[in-house]
C-alpha positions as CSV (number, residue, x, y, z in Angstrom):
1,M,-0.4,-2.6,-15.0
2,S,0.9,-5.6,-13.3
3,K,-0.4,-9.0,-13.6
4,I,-1.3,-10.1,-10.1
5,N,-3.0,-13.4,-8.7
6,F,-4.9,-12.3,-5.7
7,A,-4.7,-15.5,-3.9
8,D,-0.8,-15.7,-4.3
9,E,-0.4,-12.1,-3.4
10,H,-2.4,-12.4,-0.4
11,D,-0.4,-15.9,0.7
12,N,2.9,-14.1,0.1
13,R,1.7,-10.9,2.1
14,I,0.8,-13.0,5.3
15,E,4.2,-14.9,4.9
16,F,6.1,-11.5,4.8
17,Y,4.3,-10.3,7.9
18,F,5.7,-13.1,10.0
19,E,9.3,-13.0,8.1
20,H,9.5,-9.4,8.8
21,N,7.8,-8.6,12.0
22,L,5.5,-5.9,10.4
23,S,3.6,-4.0,13.1
24,A,-0.3,-3.9,13.1
25,N,-0.2,-0.5,11.9
26,E,2.2,-1.3,8.9
27,R,0.0,-4.5,8.0
28,C,-3.2,-2.3,8.2
29,L,-1.9,0.5,5.9
30,W,-0.4,-2.1,3.7
31,D,-3.7,-4.1,3.2
32,V,-5.7,-0.9,2.6
33,L,-3.4,0.0,0.0
34,L,-3.6,-3.5,-1.7
35,Y,-7.3,-3.4,-1.1
36,L,-7.5,-0.1,-3.1
37,A,-5.1,-1.5,-5.9
38,Y,-7.5,-4.7,-6.0
39,K,-10.6,-2.4,-6.5
40,R,-9.0,-0.6,-9.4
41,A,-7.9,-3.8,-11.1
42,T,-9.2,-5.2,-14.2
43,G,-9.1,-9.0,-13.6
44,I,-5.3,-9.7,-13.1
45,E,-4.3,-6.4,-14.4
46,W,-3.5,-4.4,-11.1
47,P,-2.3,-0.7,-11.1
48,D,1.3,0.0,-10.1
49,S,0.7,3.5,-9.0
50,F,-2.6,5.3,-8.0
51,Y,-3.6,8.5,-6.2
52,V,-5.0,8.1,-2.5
53,P,-6.3,10.9,-0.3
54,N,-4.8,11.1,3.1
55,K,-8.4,11.6,4.4
56,L,-9.5,8.3,2.9
57,L,-6.4,6.5,4.6
58,L,-6.7,8.0,7.9
59,G,-10.5,7.2,7.7
60,S,-9.7,3.4,7.1
61,M,-6.8,3.4,9.8
62,P,-7.0,2.3,13.5
63,F,-5.0,5.2,14.4
64,E,-5.3,8.9,14.2
65,G,-3.4,11.6,12.9
66,M,-0.7,12.3,10.0
67,D,2.1,11.8,12.3
68,T,1.2,8.3,12.9
69,L,0.4,8.0,8.9
70,E,4.0,9.4,7.8
71,R,5.7,7.3,10.2
72,V,3.9,4.0,9.1
73,R,4.1,5.0,5.5
74,K,7.9,5.6,5.9
75,S,8.3,2.2,7.4
76,L,6.9,0.5,4.5
77,V,9.0,2.6,2.3
78,N,12.0,1.4,3.9
79,K,10.9,-2.2,3.8
80,G,10.6,-1.9,0.1
81,L,6.8,-2.5,-0.1
82,I,5.7,0.8,-1.4
83,T,6.9,4.2,-3.1
84,Y,5.3,7.2,-2.0
85,K,5.0,10.8,-3.8
86,N,3.6,13.8,-2.6
87,E,4.4,16.8,-4.5
88,E,5.0,20.0,-2.5
89,N,2.6,22.7,-3.0
90,V,0.2,20.8,-5.0
91,K,-3.4,20.0,-3.6
92,S,-3.7,16.6,-5.4
93,S,-3.6,13.5,-3.6
94,P,-0.2,11.6,-2.8
95,I,0.5,9.0,-5.4
96,Y,1.2,5.5,-4.0
97,T,3.3,2.9,-6.1
98,L,2.9,-0.7,-4.8
99,H,6.0,-3.5,-5.0
100,Y,3.8,-6.4,-5.6
101,L,5.4,-9.5,-4.1
102,T,4.0,-11.8,-7.0
103,K,4.4,-9.7,-10.0
104,E,4.5,-11.7,-13.2
105,K,7.4,-10.8,-15.7
């Protein structure tokens, strides 16, 4: 669990959008993942990693198809915002690890 201040994370996220030219799809996916982390949080204790079904993400995105989800997810990984793990031949949901911008030490 990480100690995260929602307002600080939000402000830093918006600043990151502008400084790093995130696409609308990248912003949307990152926002949905941060929202899901926020909903799993207890106060300022936010989860570092959690399972998210692809179906849930695809239903929350303005785009359709796994190809687009995989491309956008890879871009967020390359930008250092998330880590993604999907175990081969396992029917469980993928695991996302968020790299918060305002994580307290």
